[in-house]
C-alpha positions as CSV (number, residue, x, y, z in Angstrom):
1,M,111.9,39.6,34.1
2,L,109.7,37.2,36.0
3,R,111.2,34.4,38.1
4,A,109.7,31.0,37.6
5,P,110.8,27.8,39.5
6,D,109.6,25.4,36.8
7,R,110.7,26.2,33.2
8,D,108.4,23.7,31.5
9,A,105.4,24.7,33.5
10,A,106.0,28.4,32.9
11,I,106.4,27.9,29.2
12,S,103.2,25.8,29.0
13,W,101.2,28.4,30.9
14,Y,102.3,31.3,28.7
15,T,101.9,29.4,25.5
16,E,98.6,27.7,26.3
17,K,96.8,30.4,28.3
18,L,98.1,33.6,26.5
19,D,99.1,32.2,23.1
20,F,102.7,33.4,23.5
21,S,105.5,31.7,21.7
22,V,109.1,31.0,22.8
23,V,111.4,33.3,20.8
24,D,114.7,32.2,22.4
25,T,116.1,30.4,25.4
26,V,119.6,31.0,26.9
27,P,121.1,28.7,29.5
28,S,122.4,30.5,32.6
29,G,124.4,28.2,34.9
30,D,123.0,26.4,38.0
31,D,120.1,24.8,36.0
32,M,118.7,28.3,35.2
33,T,117.4,29.3,31.8
34,F,116.4,32.7,30.4
35,V,113.2,32.2,28.3
36,F,112.0,35.0,26.0
37,L,108.4,34.9,24.9
38,S,106.3,37.1,22.6
39,P,102.5,37.3,22.1
40,A,101.1,35.9,18.9
41,V,100.2,39.4,17.6
42,D,103.4,41.3,18.5
43,D,106.8,39.7,18.0
44,G,108.5,43.0,19.0
45,F,107.3,42.6,22.5
46,R,109.3,40.3,24.8
47,L,108.5,38.8,28.2
48,E,111.6,37.5,29.9
49,L,111.5,34.6,32.4
50,L,114.3,33.4,34.5
51,A,113.4,29.7,35.1
52,G,114.9,27.1,37.3
53,P,115.0,25.7,40.8
54,G,115.8,27.7,43.9
55,A,113.1,30.4,43.8
56,A,111.6,31.2,47.2
57,E,107.9,30.9,47.5
58,R,105.9,34.1,47.9
59,P,103.6,34.4,50.9
60,V,100.0,33.2,50.7
61,Y,97.5,35.9,51.8
62,A,94.0,35.4,53.1
63,D,92.7,38.5,51.2
64,L,93.7,41.1,48.6
65,G,94.1,43.9,51.1
66,A,96.8,42.0,53.1
67,S,98.7,41.3,49.8
68,L,99.1,45.1,49.1
69,G,101.6,45.5,51.9
70,L,104.4,43.5,50.1
71,S,107.1,45.6,48.5
72,G,107.9,45.1,44.8
73,W,105.7,43.8,42.0
74,H,102.2,42.8,42.8
75,H,100.8,41.6,39.5
76,L,101.4,41.9,35.8
77,A,98.7,43.4,33.5
78,F,98.5,43.4,29.7
79,A,96.2,45.6,27.7
């Protein structure tokens, strides 16, 4: 699950840039929505977004090396 502060912007990015499609959306109180997306070539794969206000911004780093010290996810890769 990826956290996105702006549901519409996140959906637009995944559908326009990666050709994903929205499979389902499920409201989840406090203006939050679970959004399930699949790539055009594999409707068995799901990417889950939790979208809505209130997400804290991640720190901005001056270089890649500095960003590697943050615990948790660093990036998402598809092959």
